[in-house]
NUSESE-358192 format. One record per residue (C-alpha): residue number from 1; x, y, z. Coordinates in Angstrom, 3 decimals, padded with zeros to 6 digits. Last residue first. Layout:
BEGIN
NODE num       xx       yy       zz
NODE NUM        X        Y        Z
...
REM end
This chain:
BEGIN
NODE num       xx       yy       zz
NODE 462 -078.268 -015.598  023.884
NODE 461 -075.405 -013.004  023.761
NODE 460 -076.024 -010.518  020.956
NODE 459 -074.169 -007.577  022.494
NODE 458 -071.456 -009.732  024.058
NODE 457 -070.828 -011.687  020.865
NODE 456 -070.948 -008.488  018.812
NODE 455 -068.380 -006.730  020.999
NODE 454 -066.055 -009.717  021.103
NODE 453 -066.132 -010.111  017.309
NODE 452 -065.519 -006.409  016.739
NODE 451 -062.494 -006.561  019.021
NODE 450 -061.214 -009.689  017.240
NODE 449 -061.711 -007.918  013.870
NODE 448 -059.743 -004.784  014.724
NODE 447 -056.316 -006.321  014.091
NODE 446 -057.576 -007.600  010.718
NODE 445 -058.068 -003.994  009.627
NODE 444 -054.280 -003.775  009.362
NODE 443 -054.101 -003.457  005.590
NODE 442 -055.685 -005.870  003.110
NODE 441 -059.339 -004.816  003.387
NODE 440 -062.875 -005.939  004.147
NODE 439 -064.964 -006.385  007.306
NODE 438 -068.486 -007.755  006.823
NODE 437 -071.322 -007.312  009.324
NODE 436 -074.722 -009.014  008.935
NODE 435 -077.447 -007.707  011.255
NODE 434 -076.510 -004.330  012.668
NODE 433 -078.403 -001.515  014.376
NODE 432 -075.691  000.988  015.178
NODE 431 -074.131  002.197  018.435
NODE 430 -071.828 -000.819  018.734
NODE 429 -070.451 -000.136  015.251
NODE 428 -069.354  003.357  016.195
NODE 427 -067.869  002.062  019.450
NODE 426 -065.864 -000.588  017.560
NODE 425 -064.730  001.916  014.916
NODE 424 -063.521  004.774  017.105
NODE 423 -059.841  003.823  017.262
NODE 422 -059.853  003.060  013.540
NODE 421 -061.293  006.444  012.600
NODE 420 -064.680  006.400  010.852
NODE 419 -065.902  007.966  007.588
NODE 418 -069.617  007.343  007.235
NODE 417 -072.130  006.005  004.707
NODE 416 -075.874  005.471  004.828
NODE 415 -077.005  007.507  001.822
NODE 414 -075.453  005.725 -001.163
NODE 413 -073.665  006.667 -004.395
NODE 412 -070.031  006.327 -003.249
NODE 411 -068.073  009.227 -004.784
NODE 410 -067.980  011.376 -001.649
NODE 409 -066.553  008.423  000.245
NODE 408 -063.507  008.294 -002.049
NODE 407 -062.505  011.873 -001.271
NODE 406 -063.067  011.241  002.443
NODE 405 -060.923  008.127  002.153
NODE 404 -058.124  010.325  000.889
NODE 403 -056.365  011.067 -002.401
NODE 402 -056.121  014.880 -002.469
NODE 401 -052.327  014.980 -002.471
NODE 400 -050.841  011.457 -002.540
NODE 399 -049.587  009.949  000.726
NODE 398 -046.335  007.971  000.667
NODE 397 -046.498  004.297 -000.186
NODE 396 -045.200  000.989  001.219
NODE 395 -048.322  000.164  003.231
NODE 394 -050.477  003.322  003.040
NODE 393 -053.719  002.037  004.616
NODE 392 -056.380  004.501  003.488
NODE 391 -058.589  005.791  006.296
NODE 390 -061.583  003.705  007.328
NODE 389 -064.997  003.640  005.647
NODE 388 -068.159  002.502  007.450
NODE 387 -070.725  001.644  004.791
NODE 386 -074.411  000.771  005.157
NODE 385 -076.749 -001.262  002.962
NODE 384 -073.833 -002.488  000.863
NODE 383 -073.882 -002.621 -002.946
NODE 382 -072.657  001.002 -002.937
NODE 381 -069.206 -000.315 -001.995
NODE 380 -068.800 -001.855 -005.462
NODE 379 -069.863  001.307 -007.289
NODE 378 -067.489  003.527 -005.318
NODE 377 -064.575  001.104 -005.650
NODE 376 -065.081  001.060 -009.429
NODE 375 -065.030  004.863 -009.613
NODE 374 -061.920  005.005 -007.340
NODE 373 -059.788  002.478 -009.262
NODE 372 -056.634  004.456 -010.059
NODE 371 -056.734  006.769 -007.040
NODE 370 -057.528  004.045 -004.496
NODE 369 -054.884  001.769 -006.039
NODE 368 -052.316  004.588 -005.922
NODE 367 -053.112  005.507 -002.318
NODE 366 -052.635  001.942 -001.128
NODE 365 -055.190 -000.325  000.614
NODE 364 -058.698  000.992  001.310
NODE 363 -060.119 -000.107  004.690
NODE 362 -063.738 -001.195  004.368
NODE 361 -066.403 -001.866  006.987
NODE 360 -069.638 -003.189  005.487
NODE 359 -073.087 -003.383  007.058
NODE 358 -075.373 -005.862  005.313
NODE 357 -079.082 -005.838  006.211
NODE 356 -080.759 -009.191  005.588
NODE 355 -082.981 -010.161  002.650
NODE 354 -080.809 -013.046  001.517
NODE 353 -077.970 -014.079  003.846
NODE 352 -075.894 -016.591  001.868
NODE 351 -076.588 -014.988 -001.516
NODE 350 -076.129 -011.438 -000.262
NODE 349 -072.867 -012.374  001.478
NODE 348 -071.689 -014.014 -001.763
NODE 347 -072.378 -010.824 -003.702
NODE 346 -070.601 -008.719 -001.082
NODE 345 -067.453 -010.838 -001.341
NODE 344 -067.430 -011.194 -005.133
NODE 343 -068.097 -007.495 -005.696
NODE 342 -065.474 -006.508 -003.127
NODE 341 -062.980 -008.771 -004.894
NODE 340 -063.767 -007.114 -008.225
NODE 339 -063.302 -003.691 -006.616
NODE 338 -059.861 -004.644 -005.226
NODE 337 -059.003 -004.917 -001.507
NODE 336 -060.891 -008.035 -000.419
NODE 335 -059.078 -009.746  002.482
NODE 334 -062.386 -010.865  003.997
NODE 333 -063.910 -011.081  007.472
NODE 332 -067.513 -012.212  007.956
NODE 331 -069.591 -011.472  011.044
NODE 330 -073.175 -012.703  011.422
NODE 329 -075.931 -011.633  013.815
NODE 328 -079.296 -012.746  015.168
NODE 327 -079.737 -016.253  013.723
NODE 326 -076.091 -016.981  014.523
NODE 325 -072.925 -017.074  012.407
NODE 324 -069.864 -015.360  013.837
NODE 323 -066.262 -015.377  012.526
NODE 322 -067.000 -016.551  008.980
NODE 321 -063.823 -016.191  006.920
NODE 320 -064.396 -014.970  003.378
NODE 319 -060.639 -015.144  002.843
NODE 318 -059.303 -013.659  006.082
NODE 317 -057.623 -016.887  007.192
NODE 316 -057.701 -019.383  004.365
NODE 315 -060.278 -022.030  003.593
NODE 314 -061.728 -024.782  005.713
NODE 313 -061.393 -027.550  003.132
NODE 312 -063.033 -030.642  004.623
NODE 311 -065.790 -031.001  002.020
NODE 310 -063.446 -030.264 -000.869
NODE 309 -060.893 -032.795  000.363
NODE 308 -063.484 -035.516  000.928
NODE 307 -064.820 -035.224 -002.607
NODE 306 -061.294 -035.075 -004.002
NODE 305 -060.302 -038.190 -002.052
NODE 304 -063.229 -040.077 -003.571
NODE 303 -062.537 -038.767 -007.076
NODE 302 -058.927 -039.953 -006.762
NODE 301 -056.036 -037.490 -006.726
NODE 300 -053.675 -038.401 -009.567
NODE 299 -052.023 -035.075 -010.362
NODE 298 -054.486 -034.374 -013.177
NODE 297 -057.332 -034.813 -010.687
NODE 296 -055.722 -032.236 -008.403
NODE 295 -055.306 -029.794 -011.304
NODE 294 -058.986 -030.045 -012.180
NODE 293 -060.015 -029.795 -008.533
NODE 292 -058.112 -026.536 -008.035
NODE 291 -059.655 -024.909 -011.110
NODE 290 -063.233 -025.974 -010.383
NODE 289 -062.808 -025.212 -006.661
NODE 288 -061.928 -021.588 -007.385
NODE 287 -065.158 -021.274 -009.327
NODE 286 -067.037 -022.703 -006.341
NODE 285 -065.072 -020.219 -004.242
NODE 284 -066.672 -017.358 -006.159
NODE 283 -070.035 -018.619 -004.913
NODE 282 -068.844 -018.078 -001.326
NODE 281 -068.673 -020.403  001.659
NODE 280 -065.919 -022.852  002.680
NODE 279 -066.329 -026.635  003.008
NODE 278 -067.564 -027.180 -000.530
NODE 277 -069.942 -030.094 -000.987
NODE 276 -069.837 -032.150 -004.172
NODE 275 -073.225 -033.472 -005.260
NODE 274 -072.192 -035.165 -008.485
NODE 273 -068.704 -035.852 -009.843
NODE 272 -068.700 -036.275 -013.620
NODE 271 -065.308 -037.367 -014.908
NODE 270 -063.414 -036.932 -018.186
NODE 269 -060.899 -034.529 -016.673
NODE 268 -063.636 -032.252 -015.329
NODE 267 -067.405 -031.977 -014.906
NODE 266 -068.144 -030.999 -011.319
NODE 265 -071.601 -030.996 -009.731
NODE 264 -072.380 -028.479 -007.019
NODE 263 -073.288 -027.949 -003.355
NODE 262 -072.443 -024.691 -001.575
NODE 261 -072.893 -024.646  002.196
NODE 260 -075.252 -022.654  004.481
NODE 259 -077.551 -025.616  005.016
NODE 258 -077.973 -026.107  001.271
NODE 257 -076.895 -023.461 -001.245
NODE 256 -077.107 -024.451 -004.904
NODE 255 -074.911 -024.950 -007.961
NODE 254 -076.434 -027.325 -010.511
NODE 253 -073.324 -027.367 -012.724
NODE 252 -069.596 -026.695 -012.399
NODE 251 -067.186 -026.623 -015.338
NODE 250 -064.000 -028.152 -016.686
NODE 249 -064.985 -028.473 -019.380
NODE 248 -067.121 -026.632 -021.887
NODE 247 -070.425 -024.869 -021.427
NODE 246 -068.822 -022.307 -019.141
NODE 245 -070.896 -020.236 -016.721
NODE 244 -069.222 -021.486 -013.554
NODE 243 -065.823 -020.934 -015.049
NODE 242 -062.881 -022.795 -016.572
NODE 241 -060.577 -022.432 -019.563
NODE 240 -057.710 -024.441 -021.040
NODE 239 -054.555 -023.075 -022.668
NODE 238 -051.900 -025.508 -023.935
NODE 237 -051.337 -023.403 -027.053
NODE 236 -051.334 -019.611 -027.075
NODE 235 -052.907 -017.385 -029.715
NODE 234 -056.147 -016.780 -027.786
NODE 233 -054.335 -016.038 -024.535
NODE 232 -055.740 -012.590 -023.741
NODE 231 -059.144 -013.739 -024.939
NODE 230 -059.285 -016.327 -022.161
NODE 229 -059.770 -013.634 -019.513
NODE 228 -063.429 -014.294 -018.649
NODE 227 -062.958 -018.041 -019.154
NODE 226 -060.670 -018.232 -016.129
NODE 225 -057.331 -019.689 -017.127
NODE 224 -055.836 -023.195 -016.929
NODE 223 -052.268 -023.398 -018.277
NODE 222 -050.988 -026.802 -019.363
NODE 221 -047.259 -027.584 -019.428
NODE 220 -043.835 -025.930 -019.476
NODE 219 -045.079 -022.600 -018.135
NODE 218 -042.872 -019.681 -019.220
NODE 217 -045.312 -018.691 -021.967
NODE 216 -048.102 -018.324 -019.379
NODE 215 -045.979 -015.915 -017.328
NODE 214 -045.199 -013.951 -020.499
NODE 213 -048.918 -013.562 -021.150
NODE 212 -049.377 -012.444 -017.557
NODE 211 -046.699 -009.793 -018.040
NODE 210 -048.419 -008.629 -021.227
NODE 209 -051.677 -008.183 -019.335
NODE 208 -049.864 -005.936 -016.820
NODE 207 -048.440 -003.817 -019.633
NODE 206 -051.898 -003.521 -021.161
NODE 205 -053.376 -002.404 -017.835
NODE 204 -050.972  000.567 -017.910
NODE 203 -048.137  001.850 -015.709
NODE 202 -046.993 -001.595 -014.649
NODE 201 -045.599 -000.892 -011.174
NODE 200 -047.827  001.951 -009.953
NODE 199 -050.541  000.226 -011.985
NODE 198 -050.507 -002.524 -009.369
NODE 197 -053.998 -003.565 -010.458
NODE 196 -056.050 -003.967 -013.633
NODE 195 -058.214 -007.106 -013.465
NODE 194 -056.386 -010.220 -014.604
NODE 193 -058.122 -013.155 -012.916
NODE 192 -057.675 -016.808 -011.913
NODE 191 -054.564 -017.890 -013.799
NODE 190 -053.680 -021.533 -013.088
NODE 189 -050.328 -023.043 -013.967
NODE 188 -048.471 -026.188 -014.939
NODE 187 -044.815 -027.262 -014.891
NODE 186 -043.869 -023.922 -013.394
NODE 185 -040.608 -021.976 -013.902
NODE 184 -040.938 -018.895 -011.696
NODE 183 -039.014 -015.607 -011.905
NODE 182 -041.775 -014.053 -014.035
NODE 181 -044.038 -014.342 -011.003
NODE 180 -042.259 -011.420 -009.319
NODE 179 -043.366 -008.880 -011.919
NODE 178 -043.069 -006.224 -009.162
NODE 177 -046.459 -007.453 -007.930
NODE 176 -047.707 -010.367 -010.066
NODE 175 -047.421 -012.896 -007.239
NODE 174 -047.392 -016.596 -008.119
NODE 173 -048.680 -018.641 -005.185
NODE 172 -046.711 -021.846 -005.136
NODE 171 -047.430 -025.577 -005.072
NODE 170 -044.322 -027.740 -005.292
NODE 169 -044.392 -031.380 -006.404
NODE 168 -043.043 -034.803 -005.437
NODE 167 -042.620 -034.035 -001.739
NODE 166 -040.774 -036.706  000.267
NODE 165 -039.266 -034.314  002.828
NODE 164 -042.638 -032.606  003.191
NODE 163 -043.180 -028.922  003.902
NODE 162 -046.504 -027.067  003.948
NODE 161 -046.206 -023.287  004.248
NODE 160 -048.587 -020.551  005.355
NODE 159 -049.578 -022.253  008.602
NODE 158 -052.548 -023.201  010.772
NODE 157 -053.013 -026.494  008.923
NODE 156 -056.684 -026.643  007.948
NODE 155 -057.091 -022.860  008.207
NODE 154 -054.345 -022.224  005.663
NODE 153 -052.646 -018.975  006.671
NODE 152 -052.166 -016.778  003.624
NODE 151 -049.963 -016.251  000.583
NODE 150 -048.964 -019.892  000.304
NODE 149 -045.748 -021.782 -000.388
NODE 148 -046.675 -025.463 -000.645
NODE 147 -044.384 -028.503 -000.579
NODE 146 -046.215 -031.575 -001.768
NODE 145 -047.011 -035.237 -001.103
NODE 144 -049.828 -036.635 -003.231
NODE 143 -051.841 -038.586 -000.647
NODE 142 -055.194 -037.453 -002.098
NODE 141 -056.052 -035.359  000.955
NODE 140 -052.628 -033.717  000.687
NODE 139 -053.160 -033.022 -003.000
NODE 138 -056.594 -031.558 -002.236
NODE 137 -055.132 -029.386  000.531
NODE 136 -052.313 -028.072 -001.661
NODE 135 -054.731 -027.283 -004.495
NODE 134 -057.067 -025.508 -002.059
NODE 133 -054.213 -023.396 -000.723
NODE 132 -053.195 -022.435 -004.268
NODE 131 -056.828 -021.619 -005.121
NODE 130 -057.459 -019.549 -001.979
NODE 129 -054.265 -017.539 -002.331
NODE 128 -054.711 -017.042 -006.078
NODE 127 -058.265 -015.726 -005.875
NODE 126 -057.444 -012.170 -006.884
NODE 125 -055.090 -010.441 -009.294
NODE 124 -054.208 -013.864 -010.623
NODE 123 -051.475 -016.500 -010.459
NODE 122 -051.331 -020.113 -009.242
NODE 121 -048.114 -022.046 -009.869
NODE 120 -047.891 -025.858 -009.848
NODE 119 -044.227 -026.829 -009.673
NODE 118 -042.231 -029.872 -010.763
NODE 117 -039.064 -030.237 -008.629
NODE 116 -035.957 -028.210 -007.720
NODE 115 -036.499 -025.574 -010.415
NODE 114 -039.370 -024.138 -008.390
NODE 113 -036.917 -023.531 -005.536
NODE 112 -034.816 -021.282 -007.767
NODE 111 -037.905 -019.227 -008.584
NODE 110 -038.735 -018.909 -004.888
NODE 109 -035.274 -017.425 -004.371
NODE 108 -035.737 -014.994 -007.248
NODE 107 -039.179 -014.021 -005.979
NODE 106 -037.824 -013.215 -002.510
NODE 105 -035.300 -010.812 -003.994
NODE 104 -031.665 -011.847 -003.924
NODE 103 -028.572 -010.547 -002.120
NODE 102 -025.197 -012.344 -002.211
NODE 101 -022.987 -011.074  000.585
NODE 100 -020.199 -008.600 -000.217
NODE  99 -019.878 -007.270  003.336
NODE  98 -020.729 -003.760  002.168
NODE  97 -023.838 -005.052  000.425
NODE  96 -024.767 -006.821  003.658
NODE  95 -024.449 -003.629  005.685
NODE  94 -026.246 -001.479  003.099
NODE  93 -029.208 -003.874  003.087
NODE  92 -029.296 -003.780  006.868
NODE  91 -029.133  000.009  006.918
NODE  90 -032.103  000.162  004.502
NODE  89 -031.465  002.854  001.866
NODE  88 -032.669  000.636 -000.979
NODE  87 -036.087  000.477  000.654
NODE  86 -037.448 -003.007  001.471
NODE  85 -040.862 -003.342 -000.235
NODE  84 -039.378 -005.443 -003.045
NODE  83 -038.752 -008.164 -000.422
NODE  82 -035.284 -009.202  000.655
NODE  81 -033.243 -012.413  000.901
NODE  80 -029.611 -012.367  001.998
NODE  79 -027.584 -015.533  001.366
NODE  78 -024.477 -015.845  003.545
NODE  77 -021.620 -018.360  003.336
NODE  76 -019.905 -016.461  000.514
NODE  75 -019.650 -013.425  002.794
NODE  74 -017.525 -015.307  005.368
NODE  73 -019.280 -015.704  008.703
NODE  72 -018.616 -013.439  011.695
NODE  71 -021.722 -011.290  011.293
NODE  70 -023.922 -014.333  010.684
NODE  69 -022.703 -016.382  013.672
NODE  68 -022.731 -013.166  015.693
NODE  67 -026.490 -012.690  015.298
NODE  66 -027.434 -009.368  013.631
NODE  65 -028.188 -006.774  016.311
NODE  64 -025.058 -004.780  015.426
NODE  63 -026.605 -004.204  011.988
NODE  62 -029.106 -001.818  013.629
NODE  61 -032.299 -002.144  011.590
NODE  60 -034.659 -002.730  014.497
NODE  59 -037.061 -005.581  015.188
NODE  58 -034.710 -008.566  015.268
NODE  57 -035.763 -012.171  014.556
NODE  56 -033.684 -015.257  015.393
NODE  55 -035.293 -018.462  014.063
NODE  54 -035.622 -021.276  016.612
NODE  53 -039.171 -022.438  015.849
NODE  52 -040.560 -020.338  018.701
NODE  51 -038.940 -017.317  017.053
NODE  50 -040.688 -018.084  013.776
NODE  49 -044.013 -018.378  015.617
NODE  48 -043.580 -014.990  017.249
NODE  47 -042.628 -013.511  013.872
NODE  46 -045.843 -014.872  012.370
NODE  45 -048.079 -013.732  015.226
NODE  44 -046.570 -010.289  014.879
NODE  43 -043.617 -008.234  016.107
NODE  42 -042.876 -005.034  014.180
NODE  41 -040.442 -003.796  011.557
NODE  40 -038.998 -007.134  010.492
NODE  39 -035.474 -008.528  010.489
NODE  38 -033.985 -011.942  009.871
NODE  37 -032.346 -015.166  010.953
NODE  36 -031.965 -018.660  009.491
NODE  35 -029.294 -021.322  009.946
NODE  34 -029.857 -024.027  007.344
NODE  33 -030.996 -027.601  008.013
NODE  32 -033.583 -028.094  005.271
NODE  31 -036.441 -027.293  007.643
NODE  30 -034.803 -023.943  008.409
NODE  29 -034.627 -023.315  004.671
NODE  28 -038.343 -023.919  004.229
NODE  27 -039.275 -022.012  007.388
NODE  26 -037.520 -018.907  006.125
NODE  25 -039.196 -019.348  002.737
NODE  24 -042.621 -019.360  004.370
NODE  23 -041.730 -016.344  006.515
NODE  22 -040.819 -014.408  003.381
NODE  21 -044.142 -015.061  001.665
NODE  20 -046.365 -013.995  004.565
NODE  19 -044.110 -011.136  005.545
NODE  18 -042.454 -011.327  008.964
NODE  17 -038.985 -011.931  007.497
NODE  16 -038.767 -008.452  005.973
NODE  15 -035.000 -008.595  005.466
NODE  14 -034.306 -012.349  005.554
NODE  13 -030.849 -013.675  006.446
NODE  12 -030.002 -017.176  005.227
NODE  11 -026.984 -019.154  006.434
NODE  10 -025.874 -022.416  004.799
NODE   9 -024.235 -021.035  001.710
NODE   8 -025.055 -021.412 -001.947
NODE   7 -028.582 -021.419 -003.272
NODE   6 -028.123 -023.381 -006.511
NODE   5 -026.598 -026.183 -004.403
NODE   4 -029.924 -026.775 -002.699
NODE   3 -030.136 -026.387  001.066
NODE   2 -029.274 -029.440  003.128
NODE   1 -031.719 -032.134  004.226
REM end
């Protein structure tokens, strides 16, 4: 299959190709027969996989490293795709601007793809990766062929993108950062949460809420929103609500934990499905399952296939991912980087492991987020029994005077708390009495998790 006519050219160069969203688009165009190459700062599992699939990836910004077939091509044959995180002074960006190539942001390209066929878009300050992945899995289980562009690695498939030549629908994660989701044109949408975030972009919570309202307006069909945020859409038609606590539909009832798994009844789309078993842990994921299941039923997935799909759903890497579960020790890794996400993660740990000591390791993500939400972070982290706090992961930001992990730690109202350097973390954890360990954060804390896992397995070897 050839690339769509709306995206002219047959060569795509991605600046930031190792990102979770960018790599998915790179694979999409490669699948459709285009030549694909790109740049990223450092090698990773994703860039290694792209290279194995025949995509050229360079790790420095020297334009001379660009493959000859791209350098020698006419400008109108090249589409350059960049992320908002790419600085305007990037040598690669300057090179392609000088050549006269067309340059689009990732969100603009994804928006063009959503015009290709009906699209289900999942937005929200948290939960969107799990819900979009769950929707894609339920559609797949129900034999509804889809393309899916996900913000994480789906455990069932080992990839962040599902591609099918006979797809009848797209499933996309709609990112609110940089107002990217306003480039999408969905046929139906889910909005999971709207807690203030990315205030470096929006300035005020009200401006962020307005962007979500505009996202809902752009949807051609039904919009399913969490009941907690329904008030923001009170004057909009085609709005439905969901939540565990709802008395309307869709809703979940009789939620309980049996054998370490969540069991619940689902009332949705005129059906009552009893005794559904969710394959991934976490009470918040029952709420996610309500939304995903409702959309799947609308798309024609049978109740039987839905039941099987929920039971076999293994979740997303780093979304409440259980790495160790034994009677003596447990290790859970989660992408939580917002106070509400910390609350959901720690609350689910408490429910699954009642009465046990919970040691949390948290890496704050972004100086601006830490500054803007510090009181909420402090209260959320205080729900742990012991806290090991890492330095702030800067990502795209420069340091802010006075905004440090030490500053945040002082605000956490608990006794057993410590500031720990990354290179000292495993030893610090090894010297402590631990029971249930949870690692949380959206930076590079995931690179420490395998080391923690090895240490705990050796320490608690049967």
